[in-house]
Each structure stands twice: as C-alpha cells, then as structure tokens.
Phi, psi and omega in degrees: 000317182295329177295321178294322178297313182294326176295317178300314180298321182289323185273317187261340182228048184297332182277000181256139180270074186235135176239162185223142170228163181217147175261181185291346180272351184091015176273119181263131176252126180254135180229159177119187184242135175257163183290331180201172186291319179299320178294319177305314180295318180296324177298311180299318180295319180295317179295322181297337181273354178293130179306134180096347178277118180283316175192176185234133172252133183251124166250015183286153171237168177233141184301125177077007183248130175262121179263111182296143177233129181285134178265111182269356184305313181298326181289320178294316180300315181297318181293319179295322180293326182279338175083199186288127180263321185194165171229119184228172175284318187222133168249131174250125179262112179111129181243043170275197183297324179290311181298318180291323178296317179293319179300316180294321179293320178291334182291355175286346188243161178282071180228143174272125187230134175233131176258128180247124184230129182288335180279175182278354185205165171291159177057037183262001179249231183297332183301322182281345192245048174223177189274000174078013180286129171265087187300145182286328182115015182270353187241022178239148185295124179303144178091352179271163174297323176306312184298314182294312184287332177300308183292318178297315182295319177305314181296323184286345182297330181301314180291320177305311183296320180297319184279326191257356171074019176263162184277119173238121179247113178276075185279342183076165177232138182226116178254106184261156178228154179237002182234130180304330182297341182272356180298323180298320179295318177300317180298323179294318178293320178298321179299317178295316181300317180290323177297328180269002178063042176288121185292135172077002181294131181198157173276132178243152178279179185299317182298316180292322179298317180287332175290318180293323180220086183302333183291351175295339180299324179293326178291324175303315182294319181294319183279340185071024180223152182265143172298134178248337179189172177201160174256121183254128180235090188291342184275353179298141181214175177225144175220169165268109189302322180291328177296321178296312182297318179297317179298318177298314181295316179299317181290323176298317179296321177302326183261020167106358180282138176265143177239128174247108180262164185053045188221100183272135174277127180252344183201140171257122181277130176208151184208130178052043176076017181229132177290146182238342181148201181222154170253119177249170179293346179259000178138179182268133175241114176277143183205151176280332180225143173233124180251123188265101177241044192273014174061234183294343179260011183298325179293323180288323177294320178297320177296323176301329181276005179085010184236090179269093189235358175198161177233136175273127169250111187297135178236109185276139176232133180250135181234140174256131176257130180257155180291150179294342179296340171251091187293159177303150181295327187226158174283314174282170170278086190241166177180165178249121179266122175244161179301317181298318180293317181295315181292333183275356181267119177260103184236159173294130182299341180265004179243167180277351174093354180070186181173202178248119180222199182211165175265168174299338178271004174074031166273125174294145178236143177236129180116199004272163170282181178212101184236124178286127181228151180278342186261121182291345181245024179276091178257020179287152175255117182265158177304322182294316180291324177296318179296321179297313180302315181290337178291344179276000181285120178255000185266115181292345180267359182244145179203194183301328181292346180266353181285125178254346181198138169241131179217160180230148174227162183245120178281136178272077183272142170256172184289337177284343182056043177215165177292148174246101183227122178163164175290137179299140174286339188261316186238105182295139181093350178260120184244122177275133168228075190240174180056038183271082173259187181305133010264056182298322179296311179296329183275351191309315179298321180286326175298314180300315181297317180296314181297318181291324177297322177300314181293313182296320179296321181294318178297318181296319179294332179274006178079020182226062184297145179279139179266136177287142178288146175271345184245019178299131180247108184277354189267132175236106184301147179291138180287158176299132176233087186305323184295337184258004183274155171285166180297323179296317179297321179296315181299318180294320180294315181295325178297326179283323183211103183301341181296336176284353177265358180257108181282125178262312179254107184289323182300317185254001179059050180260132186262165175299321180301320180293320179293319178293324175303317180293315182299325184260027176275177184292320176261099192285120175279131185241002181235166179299314181294326178296320175294319180300316181295328182275330189239341187080007175295115183102002181264004183271197186303320185275353176053043175090003182303325180262320190269342185302316178298324180289321177296318178301315180299316180295318178299313180300315181296312186285330180269353181069037182242162172287153179303323183291346181269352180278133184249166175284313184208045177102186188307139178084004182237037180299134180279327179240145183248336181192158172290139181247011175230135184298321183292330177288316181300324179286000000 
C-alpha cells in the first residue's frame, strides 16, 4: 500500500515536497511542504483513497500559511493545581449533537457520566452553525459509514422528536428538471439513494411533481419551460439543530448526566494501553471510558490519548439567513435543476454544494459554502463565501436586502471524508466519535446508538455489563412557544403567570416567561447567544437590536451577576466593560 501512495505522490503531485510513511494499521502520515493550502488538502484526500489506506495523518505545511496550534498547557496546569474533581464511569468530551446524543443514550443505564464542553453552552460549535437539514441519504457515497448511519439516523429522528419535544418537519425534498438532458442526472442520484436504502425515493412525473409541490408552477412560468420529472425524497426533514442538542442535554441531565461547561480538556490520561481519565482546567476527572466528540479538535484529543490516527482539515461553510417577510419559495426542500444552474455552481467536490432551504420557523437559508481553511476557529464570513451563499438564491423576490444574518461554521472533515467511530486500537477505553461533518446532524441518533453499543459491548466482554435503569424517563416536554399559541391559549397562560404577557423580543414575540424558563432549566444558559438558541430572542429582523439589553438585564438579575459579567457567547465576549455613571457604580 505504501508503494502505491508514494507512486501517487510522484505522479500526481510531483511539484509538492511530500513524503509518506505508514504503520501496521494502514494509517499514512504525510510530511513536507505543499505550494498552498488547497493543494495540501487535495494531497491528503487523494492518498486517503488509495486502497488499503485506513486514514491519513498530516504533518504537512503549506507555503506562506500559518497553521494555528492550540496551547493546552494552561489548562493542564490549572487542572493539576485543582486536583481530583471526580471519578466517573464515562467522560464525554464535547457537547455538540454527537456528545449530547451519546450522553442521553448512556443515561438509560446505571452509569455515572460527565460531559465536558469547552464552550459556554451546549451546541456552541458546528452543531449551531448548519442548515438543520435531516438529509435523506441520497448524497453520500454508498458503502461508507456515513451512508449507513445517515439513513438509520434519519429514521430514528421521528422517535427523538416525539420524546424530546423539538420540532421536526418531514417536508420531503423534490428535485425537479425541465430539460430531458437532466434525466440521466436524476437517475444517478436515484441509484445512490437506492444503494443506500433511502425509503420512498422515486422518480415522479410532471403531474406528480406539481401535486407534491404546487409552487413549482411559478418556476415553470419564470423559466418558460415545463417540469418534465422530479426526484422525490419523502424522508427529508428540517430541524433547529441547537434545539435538538438542548433537548438531548436537558433529558440526559434529567436522567443523571453531569455537564461541565466552559471547561477545556488539556490532557487525556492513559497508562499501559488503558485510558484513565482527563485533565480539565477545572480539575482531574478519572474515568473508565473517555468518548471523544470534540468536533474540530477530535484529532488532537485522540493524539492526547496516544492514538494519532486521523487529522481534521477544517472546512468552513457560510450561510445567509433571510427574513420571514420573504417566505420560502416552497414548502418542501424543492428546486429546479437546469443545465445552466448546475454548470454555474462552483462547489467543493467533497461537499453537497449547498442550496436554498428553510428552517422550521420558515426563514429561508442560502448556502452553505465549503472553503478549506487552516484555522479550526475561523468563523469569519468572507466576501467570496457570502457571494457563494447568495448565488444559491433561486427566488427572484429575494435579495441582499432580505438577509438578516450571515454566519459561518467549521466542519470537522478528515481526509477519508467519512466518520471515525470506534474503540482505539492503541488505548483501550478511549472511543473516537470524530470527523462528524455532514450528514452528522441527520446521523446523530444512529451515531449515539453505535458509540454506546461499542461501550456496552466492551463492558460485557470484560464481565461488567451495564444495567438498564428502571426509572429512565425519555420524555422532555415541549417548552412554551407564545408565538405559536392561539389568542385563547395566550390569555389563559398570562392569567396563570403575567410574565408571559411581557414581550421581550418583538420580532419573534418571545416573552419574559419563556426566557425565565430557559434560565432556570437544567442546563443553565449564561450568555445572550445561549438564550437566543433556546428561545429565539434576537433571531428576528433586528437581530437583538431592541431585545438584547432586556435579555442581558434578565440574565444578570436571575443569575445574580453584574451586568458587566454577562457575555455574548462565553468568556472574552463581554458586552459591557464598566459602569459609566457614578450613581450607577455606587
């Protein structure tokens, strides 16, 4: 295998100063300098596709590119000074959709579980920064772990939504065509969908396409062409990803899981091939198992455990959110693919290319883009990425003036472009759940189930099977949503608690009562953005211009903190720095 890798490097990347070595597991390590960052990524991806290569670790650099490296020394020092914090059965690193899903699944058993998250809240990384699509499974390579878990996870979302009280809309996806030349493309996507066992995927004729999505008739008129066929994927859905993660975390906490937020892991303890726990900035936590759900830092956490088996190359995606005043073109996630549109889209070959979709609250979304970046925390929105997101706009009635927010998130992609899930070959008790990029959200229920099965099987093989709880409560009641209530329901609620009659966020009709419900939940939100994710306060047209001071005031009052201590999104993002009036200071 290594000879094939070296041959590939010599023939296809002759201009790059890159060398390769491999271990007995099939992990290839690449070293040397590439001419630029994009080429570095292409080298890693190409090597990962060589038969026999399990994954790729990169020690490569790129000319003129600085690759940031996180310094964990201060966190280790702080943790060592504070000493032992706890001894548990399982530590989960990361409270994104994967970490929260696994925590909730583990809470079914008589196990002590602690989730450690470097951010100030759950869902503070990639989970909050995606379009919320529950992909059907038609856009992933057959035979991959992604493909299997995507379809399984999609199916499992129905039960998750029923139990956890979050909004899941099975709107379906419909890709229509108006040119006979595009039939072959539809057939190719259908072939992938069937290979992945996507339920209900089928080609529909023009009449059926218009019945499924009547609003396509307006697109026919605009294009001056008639719909001739479409690909229908009924299992496609949409959620608010942070709402799902919060519901999972709340239910896990209800069933005994502990969450440590604002808590960075600086070291994974292991000895003689066995994991022993973690050193965090808040102290040492000893554990029999450590599950690595650290997102873009999953490769570094794995290396801490003595198992350097993959490298994350960050892939940034930018999304534009449009105001509800310009409603989505379609109820389903629909669109018309033309030759001109397909040829005019410049996308990363490893991404789905983004598009025009919507949220459960009916905000249109454009994007995401897919840009390879060296910095794992590069959440900036560039003009190029913004233009790409807006290029996905198919609505002639929507434009830049309808954009209320542009944001970027970083996908934790590995060079194999597949999920990395499994018990470490090097350090027993250390379980990787890494490289969870799209369709990671759709796959989340199946990812959680797979990771927990790995742990449970290992305990059983060691003669220490985990016992299921008799009092596990899977139900998480839906939170009050004043904006969706009838007038009678609102009147009855206000009569019981007048705080629901005080509107804090005018754009989204979010009340003081809803914000207080969030503040006094099991996973306490302490920042403006954490409140926004739970209640939508600040998600409207003005983006917090009117309600942010009121939310800050409520947080300070309820948490017993000074106003200057309230942050936008965790440490270092204080909105106020000092009192500016003497009478206030006194």
